[in-house]
N, C-alpha and C positions, 0 to 999 in steps of 0.2 A: 788458371791465373786470375788474380784479383786485381783490380785497378781502384786506386784510392785518389780522390781529389780533396785537397785540404784548402780551407779558406779562413780568414779572419784574424791573422796575424797583424802586427804593426807596433806603432810606438805609442806608449800611454804613460802618463805621470804616475808617480807612486800613489797608491790609493785608488787607483782607477780600476776599470773592468775591461775585459775583452772576452769574446766568444768565439772559439774556434769550432769549425765544422769539418767533417770528413764524410764524404759520400763514397760508399764502396759499391762496386759491380763486379759480378762473378759468380762462380757456383760455390755451394756449400757454405753459404753465409748464415744459414738458419741457426746453426749451433756454435756460431764463432764467439770468441771473446774479442771484444774491441776496446782499444785503449789509446792512451797518449803516453809518449816518452818525451823527454827533453834532453838536450846536451848543450851545456854551456862551454865557451872556450876553454880548452886545456883540461876539461873533466869528461868522465865517462858518461855514456848515455843512461839515463835513469828513468825508471817507471814513475809517472805521475799519477795516473789513475787508470783503472779498467772497469769493464762492465760485461757481464755475461748476457746472453740472450734472455735469460730469465730475469735480469733487473738487479742482480747482486753486483755490488761495487766495491772497489778496493782504492784506497789512496795512500800516497807517500804521507809520512807524518808531517813533512814540511808544508803540505798544501791543505791538510785537513782543516775543515771549517771555513775554508776561503775559496776552494774550488769545487765545483759540482760537474759530475759527468752524467750524461743521459744518453738515451739511445731510441731511435725510431726504427723498430724492426721492419715495418712495411716499406721504409725508405732505405733501409740499410745505411743509415747515417748515424754517426756518433757526434756528440757536441762536448765541448769542455768549456763551462762558464767559469770564467776567472775573476774573482772579485778581490778587493783589498790587495791589489798587486804590489810587489815589493822589487826592489832592484835586483835581488838576488833570483827572481824569477826569469830574468832575462836568459834566454836560450833560443835554440831552434827546437821547435816542436814537432814531433813526428807522430803521425797517426800509425797504428798497428792493428792488424787483424791477425788473429790466430784461428786457424781451422783445424780441428781435431783430425789428426791423419794426413793433413795436407801442409802444416807448418805455417810459418809467419809470412805476412806481406806488410810492406812498408810504404808510406806516403813519401813525397819528395822533401817534405820539411816546410815549416813556415817560421819566420822570425818573429820573435816576441821581444820587444825592448822596453824595459821600464826605466825611466829616466826622467828627471826634471829639466 
């Protein structure tokens, strides 16, 4: 089993920045894909960004150019730097780890609110 501890959410004004962190502990993390999903009220959970252990990343079109995902393999930690935040980025953000053959693990979620 993987334990995920998220931090960094909060309230920010439009145009501001936040940085989310997610520390993972457990077995089989070496080849895992780590990422962030979000779920806004009344909407389905959606992928925001993901990154492989080799550093290849993928982003939702809505966040390209504004969000940056990074990963520290030695610390099994994934980060999401969110810049130029918009009200439509308001959601609960969930850390995700996918381990080949072992499936998905999820964090508890952290609230991000973008409002003036």
